[in-house]
C-alpha positions as CSV (number, residue, x, y, z in Angstrom):
1,K,-51.8,-150.7,19.8
2,A,-48.9,-148.7,21.0
3,I,-47.3,-146.9,18.4
4,P,-43.6,-148.1,18.0
5,H,-41.0,-145.2,19.1
6,W,-37.3,-144.3,19.1
7,D,-36.1,-143.9,22.5
8,V,-33.2,-140.7,21.9
9,F,-31.2,-139.3,24.9
10,G,-34.0,-140.6,27.1
11,L,-36.6,-138.5,25.2
12,H,-39.7,-140.8,23.5
13,I,-40.2,-139.8,20.0
14,N,-42.9,-142.2,17.9
15,E,-41.8,-143.4,15.0
16,V,-44.5,-142.1,12.4
17,G,-44.6,-141.6,8.6
18,Y,-44.9,-137.7,6.8
19,Q,-46.0,-139.4,3.6
20,G,-48.2,-137.2,1.7
21,Q,-48.1,-134.6,4.4
22,V,-47.0,-130.9,3.1
23,L,-46.9,-129.0,6.4
24,P,-44.2,-130.9,8.0
25,M,-41.9,-130.7,5.1
26,L,-42.7,-126.9,4.7
27,V,-41.8,-126.4,8.3
28,A,-38.5,-128.5,8.3
29,T,-37.4,-127.0,5.3
30,Y,-37.2,-123.7,6.7
31,I,-35.6,-124.9,9.8
32,L,-33.1,-126.5,8.0
33,A,-32.4,-123.4,5.9
34,T,-32.0,-121.3,8.8
35,I,-29.8,-123.5,10.8
36,E,-27.6,-123.4,7.8
37,K,-27.1,-120.0,7.5
38,W,-26.4,-119.8,11.2
39,L,-24.2,-122.6,11.1
40,R,-22.1,-121.1,8.4
41,K,-21.2,-117.7,10.3
42,V,-20.0,-120.2,13.0
43,I,-18.1,-123.1,11.9
44,P,-14.8,-121.8,10.5
45,T,-14.2,-122.1,6.7
46,V,-11.7,-124.9,7.0
47,L,-14.7,-127.4,8.5
48,D,-17.9,-125.7,6.9
49,N,-17.8,-128.3,4.2
50,L,-17.8,-131.0,6.1
51,L,-19.5,-130.1,9.1
52,T,-22.5,-127.7,8.1
53,P,-24.5,-130.2,5.8
54,L,-24.1,-132.7,8.6
55,L,-25.0,-130.7,11.5
56,S,-27.8,-129.1,9.6
57,I,-29.6,-132.2,8.5
58,F,-28.9,-133.7,12.5
59,I,-30.4,-131.1,14.3
60,T,-33.2,-130.2,11.8
61,A,-34.4,-134.2,11.6
62,F,-34.1,-134.0,15.5
63,I,-35.9,-131.1,15.7
64,T,-38.5,-132.3,13.3
65,F,-39.1,-135.7,14.6
66,L,-39.7,-134.4,18.3
67,F,-41.5,-131.2,17.8
68,V,-42.2,-130.2,14.3
69,G,-43.5,-133.4,13.0
70,P,-46.2,-134.3,15.4
71,V,-47.6,-130.3,15.5
72,T,-48.0,-130.0,12.0
73,R,-49.2,-133.4,11.3
74,Q,-51.8,-132.5,14.1
75,L,-52.5,-129.1,12.0
76,G,-52.9,-131.1,8.9
77,Y,-55.5,-133.6,10.6
78,W,-57.4,-130.5,12.0
79,L,-57.8,-128.7,8.4
80,S,-59.0,-131.9,6.9
81,D,-61.5,-132.2,9.9
82,G,-62.6,-128.9,9.8
83,L,-63.4,-129.2,6.0
84,T,-65.3,-132.7,6.1
85,W,-67.3,-130.7,9.2
86,L,-67.7,-127.5,6.8
87,Y,-69.2,-129.8,4.3
88,E,-71.1,-132.3,6.8
89,F,-72.9,-129.0,8.5
90,G,-72.6,-126.7,5.9
91,G,-74.1,-128.8,3.3
92,A,-74.3,-127.1,-0.3
93,I,-73.0,-123.5,1.7
94,G,-70.2,-125.5,2.7
95,G,-69.2,-127.2,-0.5
96,L,-69.1,-124.0,-2.3
97,I,-66.8,-122.2,1.0
98,F,-64.6,-125.3,0.6
99,G,-64.8,-124.8,-3.6
100,L,-63.8,-121.0,-3.2
101,L,-60.7,-122.2,-0.7
102,Y,-59.7,-125.2,-3.1
103,A,-57.4,-123.3,-5.3
104,P,-55.7,-121.2,-2.8
105,I,-55.6,-124.6,-0.9
106,V,-53.8,-125.9,-4.3
107,I,-51.3,-123.3,-4.3
108,T,-50.0,-123.7,-0.8
109,G,-49.8,-127.7,-1.2
110,M,-52.0,-128.3,1.4
111,H,-54.6,-130.1,-0.9
112,H,-52.2,-133.3,-0.3
113,S,-53.4,-133.4,3.5
114,F,-56.8,-134.4,1.7
115,I,-56.0,-137.5,1.0
116,A,-56.5,-139.3,4.5
117,V,-59.6,-137.8,4.6
118,E,-60.8,-139.1,1.0
119,T,-59.9,-142.2,1.5
120,T,-61.7,-142.6,5.0
121,L,-64.6,-140.8,3.3
122,I,-64.7,-143.7,0.4
123,A,-63.8,-146.2,2.3
124,D,-66.8,-145.8,4.7
125,A,-68.9,-144.7,1.4
126,T,-72.2,-146.5,3.2
127,K,-72.1,-144.1,6.1
128,T,-71.0,-141.0,4.6
129,G,-72.3,-141.0,1.3
130,G,-68.8,-141.3,-0.7
131,S,-66.3,-138.2,-1.1
132,F,-67.3,-134.8,-1.6
133,I,-63.7,-133.3,-2.0
134,F,-63.3,-135.1,-5.2
135,P,-66.0,-133.7,-7.1
136,I,-65.4,-130.2,-5.7
137,A,-61.8,-130.6,-6.6
138,T,-62.5,-131.7,-10.0
139,M,-64.6,-128.8,-10.4
140,S,-62.1,-126.4,-9.2
141,N,-59.4,-127.8,-11.8
142,I,-62.0,-127.8,-14.9
143,A,-62.5,-123.8,-13.9
144,Q,-58.7,-123.7,-13.9
145,G,-58.4,-125.3,-17.1
146,G,-61.2,-123.3,-18.6
147,A,-59.4,-120.3,-17.5
148,A,-56.2,-121.6,-18.9
149,L,-57.7,-122.2,-22.4
150,A,-59.5,-118.4,-22.3
151,A,-56.2,-117.2,-22.0
152,F,-55.2,-119.1,-24.7
153,F,-58.0,-117.7,-26.9
154,I,-57.2,-114.0,-25.8
155,I,-53.7,-114.0,-26.0
156,K,-52.3,-112.5,-29.0
157,Q,-48.6,-111.2,-28.7
158,N,-46.9,-113.2,-26.3
159,K,-46.2,-117.1,-28.2
160,K,-44.5,-118.6,-25.3
161,L,-47.7,-117.5,-22.8
162,K,-49.8,-118.9,-25.3
163,G,-48.3,-122.3,-25.7
164,V,-47.9,-122.6,-22.0
165,A,-51.5,-121.9,-22.0
166,S,-52.7,-124.6,-24.2
167,A,-50.6,-127.3,-22.9
168,A,-51.6,-126.1,-18.9
169,G,-55.2,-125.9,-20.1
170,I,-55.2,-129.3,-21.5
171,S,-53.2,-130.7,-18.4
172,A,-56.0,-129.0,-16.1
173,L,-58.9,-130.7,-17.6
174,L,-57.1,-134.2,-16.9
175,G,-56.8,-133.1,-12.9
176,I,-53.0,-131.4,-12.8
177,T,-53.7,-127.9,-12.1
178,E,-50.4,-126.6,-11.5
179,P,-49.0,-125.5,-14.8
180,A,-52.1,-123.6,-15.6
181,M,-52.3,-122.0,-11.9
182,F,-48.8,-121.0,-12.0
183,G,-47.8,-120.8,-15.5
184,V,-51.0,-118.7,-16.8
185,N,-53.6,-118.0,-14.1
186,L,-51.6,-116.3,-11.6
187,K,-49.4,-114.2,-14.0
188,L,-52.4,-112.4,-15.6
C-alpha cells in the first residue's frame, strides 16, 4: 500500500505522523530557533511581529517535513532496532548494557522512541517471548526511586530538596523518574 503524500512545489512529501517521536521535535525546535534569530536580524522592526513568527514556522515546517522528519524518524527506528538486536544477540549482557544506557536515554527523552518496539514485542509475544524493555526500564525506575529516597534520608539541612526527594522517590517507584532524576539525583 502506498503512503499518502503531498505534492508541494513539485516535491513529493510523505504524509507521516511523528507521534511519540522525540528526535524530529528536538531538531525542528533547534531549526525554528535558528531561523527565528536570523529573521529577527533581517526583517524590518515594523514587520517583525507579523512576519517573523509566520515565516519561521512556515520555513521550519517545510524543512521538517521534507528532510528532518524522515531522517530523524529513521534514526529513532535504528536506535530501537539496535537495542532489540543488542538484547536478542547479547542475552543477559545485552540486557545489562541496555539497563546501563536506559537512564541516560531517559534524560534525553529518547525513551519515548521505544514505544513502537515495545508494542511490536508485546504483539508478537509468541515469537519474541514478550518485551524485555519494560522489565529493564522498571529496574531503572526502582533504582532512581531508591536513590531519591536514600537522598531523602541522608539530606539534613536542605528542607526543600528533602521534600522533593520524598515525592520524587515515590513517583519514580511508580514509573515517573524524571522528577527524581532532574530534581534530586543529577543535582547530587
